[in-house]
LONUBA-987565 format. One line per field, with one value per residue: residue number from 0; x, y, z of N, C-alpha, C in turn. Coordinates in Angstrom, 1 decimal, decimal comma, always signed. Example, Ala and Ser with C-alpha at 12.3 -4.5 7.8 and 13.67 -1.06 7.14 Angstrom:
// residues 2
pos = 0|1
nxx = +13,2|+12,8
nyy = -5,7|-2,2
nzz = +7,8|+7,1
caxx = +12,3|+13,7
cayy = -4,5|-1,1
cazz = +7,8|+7,1
cxx = +13,2|+12,9
cyy = -3,3|+0,0
czz = +7,8|+7,9
***
This chain:
// residues 169
pos = 0|1|2|3|4|5|6|7|8|9|10|11|12|13|14|15|16|17|18|19|20|21|22|23|24|25|26|27|28|29|30|31|32|33|34|35|36|37|38|39|40|41|42|43|44|45|46|47|48|49|50|51|52|53|54|55|56|57|58|59|60|61|62|63|64|65|66|67|68|69|70|71|72|73|74|75|76|77|78|79|80|81|82|83|84|85|86|87|88|89|90|91|92|93|94|95|96|97|98|99|100|101|102|103|104|105|106|107|108|109|110|111|112|113|114|115|116|117|118|119|120|121|122|123|124|125|126|127|128|129|130|131|132|133|134|135|136|137|138|139|140|141|142|143|144|145|146|147|148|149|150|151|152|153|154|155|156|157|158|159|160|161|162|163|164|165|166|167|168
nxx = -73,0|-70,6|-69,9|-71,9|-71,3|-68,8|-69,5|-71,1|-69,3|-67,5|-68,9|-69,3|-71,7|-73,7|-74,3|-75,9|-75,6|-77,4|-76,3|-77,0|-78,6|-81,7|-84,7|-85,3|-87,4|-87,6|-88,8|-89,3|-89,9|-91,0|-92,5|-95,0|-97,8|-100,1|-99,4|-97,0|-98,0|-99,6|-97,5|-96,0|-97,8|-98,3|-95,7|-95,0|-97,2|-98,0|-98,6|-98,7|-96,5|-94,6|-92,3|-89,2|-88,2|-89,8|-90,9|-89,7|-88,3|-88,4|-87,5|-88,0|-88,1|-87,2|-88,7|-91,3|-91,9|-93,7|-96,3|-96,3|-96,2|-98,6|-100,5|-99,9|-100,5|-103,3|-104,0|-103,1|-104,7|-107,0|-106,9|-108,3|-108,3|-108,5|-109,8|-108,7|-109,2|-111,7|-113,1|-112,9|-114,3|-116,9|-117,7|-117,6|-118,7|-117,0|-113,9|-110,7|-107,7|-105,5|-104,2|-103,8|-100,7|-98,2|-97,3|-98,2|-96,3|-95,0|-96,5|-95,8|-93,1|-93,3|-94,6|-92,6|-90,7|-92,1|-92,2|-89,4|-88,9|-90,1|-88,6|-86,2|-86,7|-88,4|-91,7|-94,9|-97,0|-99,3|-101,2|-99,3|-100,2|-101,9|-104,7|-107,8|-110,5|-113,7|-113,6|-110,9|-110,3|-109,3|-106,8|-103,5|-103,2|-101,9|-102,1|-101,7|-98,6|-96,9|-93,8|-92,5|-90,5|-88,0|-84,6|-81,8|-80,0|-81,2|-82,3|-84,7|-84,7|-82,8|-82,9|-84,6|-88,0|-90,2|-93,0|-96,2|-95,0|-93,5|-90,7|-90,3|-88,1
nyy = +109,6|+108,5|+109,9|+108,9|+106,2|+106,3|+107,4|+105,4|+103,2|+104,2|+103,9|+101,2|+100,3|+98,3|+98,7|+99,3|+100,7|+102,5|+103,8|+106,0|+104,3|+103,1|+103,6|+100,9|+98,1|+95,2|+92,0|+89,1|+85,5|+85,1|+87,3|+89,5|+89,1|+90,7|+93,2|+93,6|+93,8|+96,1|+97,9|+97,9|+99,1|+101,6|+102,6|+103,1|+104,3|+106,5|+109,9|+109,7|+108,4|+110,3|+111,0|+111,4|+109,3|+107,2|+103,8|+102,3|+100,2|+96,8|+94,1|+90,7|+87,7|+84,7|+82,3|+83,2|+84,8|+84,5|+84,2|+86,6|+88,6|+88,0|+88,6|+91,3|+92,4|+92,0|+93,7|+96,2|+96,5|+97,1|+99,7|+102,8|+105,1|+108,5|+111,9|+114,0|+116,7|+117,1|+115,4|+116,7|+119,1|+118,3|+116,5|+113,7|+110,3|+108,0|+106,9|+108,3|+106,8|+107,2|+109,9|+112,5|+113,0|+115,5|+117,0|+117,4|+116,5|+114,5|+112,2|+111,3|+110,8|+108,7|+106,8|+106,4|+105,0|+102,7|+101,6|+101,3|+99,3|+97,1|+96,8|+96,1|+93,6|+93,1|+92,6|+94,0|+93,8|+94,9|+97,9|+100,5|+102,3|+105,3|+106,5|+107,0|+107,0|+108,3|+110,9|+111,2|+111,7|+114,1|+114,7|+114,1|+111,2|+108,2|+104,7|+102,5|+100,8|+97,8|+96,5|+93,5|+90,4|+91,5|+92,6|+93,7|+95,0|+96,4|+99,5|+100,5|+99,6|+100,9|+103,7|+106,7|+106,7|+108,2|+108,2|+106,3|+103,6|+100,6|+98,4|+95,0|+92,7
nzz = -120,0|-119,4|-117,1|-115,4|-115,3|-114,1|-111,6|-110,6|-110,5|-108,7|-106,3|-106,3|-107,5|-109,4|-112,8|-115,9|-119,1|-121,5|-124,2|-126,5|-127,9|-129,3|-127,6|-125,5|-124,8|-122,9|-122,8|-121,0|-120,7|-118,2|-117,6|-116,3|-117,9|-118,7|-117,7|-119,2|-121,8|-121,5|-120,8|-123,1|-124,9|-123,7|-123,7|-126,4|-127,5|-126,1|-126,2|-129,0|-129,7|-130,1|-128,4|-127,0|-125,5|-126,2|-126,2|-128,5|-129,5|-129,2|-127,4|-127,3|-125,6|-127,2|-126,8|-126,2|-128,3|-130,6|-129,4|-127,9|-129,9|-131,3|-129,3|-128,9|-131,3|-131,4|-129,2|-130,2|-132,4|-131,2|-130,3|-130,0|-132,4|-132,9|-133,4|-131,2|-130,6|-131,7|-130,1|-127,6|-128,3|-129,1|-127,2|-127,5|-127,1|-127,2|-126,1|-126,7|-127,7|-129,1|-130,9|-133,4|-135,3|-134,6|-136,7|-140,2|-142,0|-140,6|-140,9|-143,5|-143,1|-141,3|-142,9|-144,8|-143,2|-142,7|-145,2|-145,6|-143,6|-144,8|-147,1|-145,9|-145,1|-143,0|-141,4|-141,5|-138,9|-137,9|-138,5|-139,9|-141,8|-142,7|-140,7|-141,8|-141,3|-140,4|-138,1|-138,4|-141,0|-142,0|-141,1|-139,7|-139,0|-137,7|-137,8|-135,0|-135,1|-135,6|-136,2|-137,2|-137,2|-137,4|-137,1|-135,1|-136,6|-138,6|-140,1|-139,1|-136,6|-135,4|-135,8|-134,7|-135,0|-134,3|-133,8|-133,6|-133,7|-133,3|-133,2|-133,2|-131,9
caxx = -73,0|-69,3|-70,0|-72,8|-70,5|-67,7|-70,1|-71,6|-68,1|-66,9|-69,7|-69,5|-73,1|-73,8|-75,1|-75,9|-75,9|-77,9|-75,7|-77,3|-79,4|-83,1|-85,3|-85,6|-88,2|-87,2|-89,8|-88,9|-91,0|-91,6|-93,1|-96,5|-98,3|-101,0|-98,5|-96,1|-98,7|-99,9|-96,3|-95,7|-98,7|-98,0|-94,3|-94,9|-98,4|-98,1|-98,3|-98,6|-95,1|-93,8|-91,6|-87,8|-87,9|-90,8|-90,4|-89,9|-87,5|-89,0|-86,9|-88,9|-87,5|-87,6|-89,7|-92,6|-92,0|-94,9|-97,4|-96,3|-96,6|-100,1|-101,3|-99,7|-101,3|-104,7|-104,1|-102,9|-105,8|-108,2|-106,6|-109,2|-107,7|-109,6|-109,5|-108,9|-109,8|-113,2|-113,6|-113,1|-115,3|-118,2|-118,0|-117,9|-118,8|-116,0|-112,6|-109,6|-106,5|-104,4|-104,7|-103,0|-99,3|-98,0|-97,1|-98,6|-95,1|-94,7|-97,2|-95,0|-91,9|-93,7|-94,9|-91,3|-90,1|-92,8|-91,6|-88,0|-88,9|-90,4|-87,4|-85,2|-87,1|-89,4|-93,1|-95,8|-98,0|-100,5|-101,0|-98,4|-100,9|-102,7|-106,1|-108,6|-111,9|-114,4|-113,0|-109,5|-110,2|-108,7|-105,6|-102,3|-103,4|-101,3|-102,6|-100,6|-97,9|-95,9|-92,9|-92,0|-89,5|-86,9|-83,4|-81,2|-79,1|-82,1|-82,4|-85,9|-84,4|-81,7|-83,3|-85,8|-89,1|-90,9|-94,5|-96,7|-94,4|-92,6|-90,0|-90,2|-86,9
cayy = +108,2|+108,3|+110,4|+108,0|+105,0|+106,6|+107,5|+104,0|+102,5|+104,7|+103,4|+99,8|+100,1|+97,7|+99,6|+99,0|+102,0|+102,5|+105,0|+106,3|+103,3|+103,4|+103,2|+99,5|+97,4|+93,9|+91,1|+87,7|+84,6|+85,2|+88,6|+89,6|+89,2|+91,9|+94,4|+93,7|+94,4|+97,5|+98,7|+98,0|+100,1|+102,9|+103,0|+103,6|+105,0|+107,7|+111,1|+109,3|+107,9|+111,5|+111,2|+110,9|+108,0|+106,2|+102,4|+101,9|+98,9|+95,8|+92,8|+89,6|+86,4|+83,8|+81,3|+83,7|+85,8|+84,4|+84,5|+88,0|+89,3|+87,8|+89,4|+92,7|+92,8|+92,1|+94,9|+97,4|+96,7|+97,6|+101,1|+103,7|+106,3|+109,6|+113,3|+114,4|+118,1|+116,9|+114,7|+117,8|+120,1|+117,7|+115,6|+112,4|+109,2|+107,0|+107,3|+108,4|+106,3|+107,7|+111,0|+112,8|+113,4|+116,9|+117,7|+116,6|+115,8|+113,3|+111,0|+110,9|+110,2|+107,4|+105,9|+106,0|+104,0|+101,4|+101,0|+100,9|+98,1|+96,1|+96,7|+95,5|+92,2|+93,0|+92,4|+94,9|+92,9|+95,7|+99,3|+100,8|+103,1|+106,4|+106,2|+108,0|+106,8|+109,2|+112,2|+111,2|+111,9|+115,3|+114,9|+113,3|+110,1|+106,9|+103,6|+101,9|+99,9|+96,9|+95,9|+92,2|+89,7|+92,5|+92,4|+94,9|+95,7|+97,2|+101,0|+100,8|+99,2|+101,8|+105,1|+107,1|+106,9|+109,3|+108,0|+105,1|+102,5|+99,8|+97,3|+93,9|+91,9
cazz = -119,7|-118,8|-115,7|-114,6|-115,2|-113,1|-110,3|-110,2|-110,2|-107,4|-105,2|-106,5|-107,8|-110,7|-113,7|-117,4|-119,7|-122,9|-124,7|-127,9|-128,5|-129,4|-126,3|-125,6|-123,8|-122,9|-122,2|-120,8|-120,6|-116,8|-117,3|-116,0|-119,3|-118,9|-117,5|-120,3|-123,0|-121,2|-120,9|-124,5|-125,5|-123,1|-124,1|-127,8|-128,0|-125,3|-127,0|-130,4|-130,0|-130,3|-127,2|-127,3|-124,8|-126,5|-126,2|-129,9|-129,8|-128,3|-127,4|-126,7|-125,5|-128,4|-126,4|-126,2|-129,3|-131,4|-128,6|-127,6|-131,1|-131,5|-128,3|-129,1|-132,5|-131,0|-128,4|-131,0|-133,3|-130,4|-129,9|-130,7|-133,0|-133,1|-133,3|-129,8|-130,6|-132,0|-128,9|-126,6|-128,7|-129,2|-126,1|-128,0|-126,1|-127,2|-125,6|-127,7|-127,1|-129,9|-131,8|-134,6|-135,2|-134,4|-138,0|-141,3|-142,6|-139,8|-141,5|-144,7|-142,6|-140,7|-144,0|-145,4|-142,3|-142,9|-146,5|-145,3|-142,9|-145,7|-147,9|-145,1|-144,8|-141,8|-141,7|-140,8|-138,3|-137,8|-138,7|-141,0|-142,7|-142,1|-140,3|-142,5|-141,0|-139,6|-137,7|-138,8|-142,5|-142,4|-140,2|-139,8|-138,0|-138,1|-137,0|-134,2|-136,0|-135,1|-137,2|-136,6|-138,0|-137,6|-136,4|-134,5|-137,6|-139,5|-139,7|-138,3|-135,2|-134,9|-135,9|-134,0|-136,0|-133,7|-134,0|-132,9|-134,5|-132,5|-133,9|-132,3|-132,2
cxx = -71,7|-69,3|-70,9|-72,0|-69,4|-68,4|-70,6|-70,4|-67,5|-67,6|-70,0|-71,0|-73,1|-74,7|-74,9|-76,3|-76,4|-77,4|-76,0|-78,2|-80,9|-83,8|-85,9|-86,5|-87,8|-88,3|-89,3|-90,1|-91,7|-92,3|-94,5|-97,1|-99,1|-100,2|-97,6|-96,8|-99,2|-98,7|-95,9|-96,5|-98,4|-96,6|-94,2|-96,1|-98,6|-97,7|-98,0|-97,2|-94,1|-93,1|-90,2|-87,5|-89,0|-90,2|-90,6|-89,1|-87,9|-88,3|-87,7|-88,1|-88,0|-88,7|-91,1|-92,9|-93,4|-96,2|-97,5|-96,8|-98,1|-100,9|-101,1|-100,4|-102,7|-104,9|-104,0|-104,1|-107,1|-108,0|-107,6|-108,5|-108,7|-109,0|-109,8|-109,5|-111,3|-113,8|-113,9|-114,2|-116,7|-118,6|-118,4|-117,9|-117,6|-114,6|-111,6|-108,4|-105,3|-104,9|-103,7|-101,5|-99,2|-97,9|-97,6|-97,4|-94,7|-95,3|-96,4|-93,7|-92,2|-93,9|-93,5|-90,6|-90,8|-92,3|-90,2|-88,0|-89,2|-89,2|-86,3|-85,5|-88,0|-90,8|-93,9|-97,0|-99,3|-100,2|-100,2|-99,0|-101,6|-104,1|-106,9|-110,1|-112,5|-113,7|-111,5|-109,3|-109,3|-107,5|-104,5|-102,3|-102,7|-101,8|-101,4|-100,0|-96,9|-95,1|-92,3|-91,0|-88,3|-85,7|-82,7|-80,3|-79,9|-82,2|-83,6|-85,7|-83,4|-82,0|-84,6|-86,9|-90,0|-92,4|-94,9|-96,3|-93,3|-92,0|-89,8|-89,1|-87,0
cyy = +107,9|+108,7|+109,4|+106,7|+105,2|+106,7|+106,2|+103,2|+102,9|+104,2|+101,9|+99,5|+99,5|+98,6|+99,0|+100,3|+101,7|+103,8|+105,2|+105,3|+103,8|+102,9|+101,7|+99,0|+95,9|+93,0|+89,7|+86,9|+84,6|+86,5|+88,5|+90,0|+90,5|+93,2|+94,7|+94,3|+95,8|+98,4|+98,9|+99,1|+101,5|+103,5|+103,6|+104,4|+106,3|+108,9|+110,7|+108,8|+109,1|+111,9|+110,7|+109,6|+107,0|+104,8|+101,8|+100,7|+97,9|+94,5|+91,8|+88,3|+85,4|+82,9|+81,9|+84,7|+85,7|+84,7|+86,0|+88,9|+89,2|+88,6|+90,9|+93,2|+93,0|+93,4|+96,2|+97,6|+97,1|+99,0|+101,9|+105,0|+107,3|+111,0|+113,9|+115,8|+118,0|+116,3|+115,8|+118,8|+119,5|+116,8|+114,2|+111,3|+108,3|+107,7|+107,3|+107,8|+106,9|+108,8|+111,3|+113,2|+114,9|+117,6|+116,8|+115,8|+114,6|+112,1|+110,5|+110,2|+108,8|+106,4|+105,5|+105,0|+102,7|+100,8|+100,5|+99,5|+96,9|+95,8|+95,9|+94,0|+92,0|+92,8|+93,4|+94,0|+93,6|+97,2|+99,6|+101,7|+104,2|+105,9|+107,3|+107,9|+108,0|+110,6|+112,3|+111,5|+113,1|+115,7|+114,0|+112,2|+108,8|+105,8|+103,0|+100,8|+99,1|+96,3|+94,7|+91,6|+90,7|+92,0|+93,7|+95,7|+96,6|+98,6|+101,2|+100,4|+100,1|+103,3|+105,4|+107,4|+108,0|+109,3|+106,7|+103,8|+101,8|+98,7|+96,2|+92,9|+90,7
czz = -119,0|-117,3|-114,8|-114,3|-114,1|-111,7|-109,7|-109,8|-108,9|-106,2|-105,3|-106,8|-109,2|-111,6|-115,2|-118,0|-121,2|-123,5|-126,2|-128,6|-128,5|-128,1|-126,4|-124,5|-124,0|-122,2|-122,2|-120,6|-119,2|-116,5|-116,9|-117,3|-119,5|-118,7|-118,6|-121,5|-122,7|-121,3|-122,3|-125,2|-125,0|-123,6|-125,5|-128,2|-127,2|-126,2|-128,5|-130,7|-130,2|-129,0|-127,4|-126,6|-125,1|-126,7|-127,6|-130,4|-128,8|-128,5|-126,7|-126,8|-126,6|-128,0|-126,3|-127,3|-130,1|-130,6|-128,2|-128,7|-131,4|-130,5|-128,5|-130,3|-132,2|-130,2|-129,2|-131,9|-132,5|-130,0|-130,7|-131,1|-133,3|-133,0|-132,0|-129,7|-130,8|-130,7|-127,8|-127,0|-128,6|-128,1|-126,5|-126,9|-126,0|-126,8|-126,7|-127,1|-127,9|-130,9|-132,9|-134,3|-135,1|-135,7|-139,1|-141,9|-141,9|-140,4|-142,7|-144,2|-142,0|-141,9|-144,7|-144,5|-142,5|-144,2|-146,3|-144,6|-143,8|-146,6|-147,2|-144,7|-143,6|-142,3|-140,9|-140,2|-138,1|-138,1|-140,0|-142,1|-142,0|-141,7|-141,0|-142,3|-140,2|-139,3|-138,0|-140,2|-142,8|-141,5|-140,5|-138,7|-138,6|-137,2|-136,2|-135,0|-135,2|-136,2|-136,6|-137,6|-138,4|-136,8|-136,0|-135,5|-138,6|-139,1|-138,9|-136,9|-134,6|-134,9|-135,2|-135,1|-135,5|-134,1|-133,4|-133,6|-133,6|-133,4|-132,9|-132,8|-131,3
***
């Protein structure tokens, strides 16, 4: 980060650095609404949220916070969680948007962060639990999760959860 800051300064290029923070998405009231919701989902649900740069911390301008959360919850609840391996083997008709976590232990870690969020005073707007329906019964599948009513000092807003869990501030 220091090298980037120096290089930008040497060329008088304005820059902002995110140094060690959790991958942030920022949504303002003038955002393209559909693209914002798509970006939110892609940012945290790509590869089941198991990406170091997953958009797991979501800052939303206060004037649109409630409307944004409502739309995000609706979008997250429409995500099709399924067993991608079964999908490939059997040629299932329905599209899989989100599959299983890489490790079974990840599901326990994700559940512990959900409980921590509640202990810290946040609310689970959707998800927050394993998906056990149908082809997901025998795997480590986590429902897409949005933690709301959070603040940036909470551990869930500071630590990498590494799953399909986003914290909305």
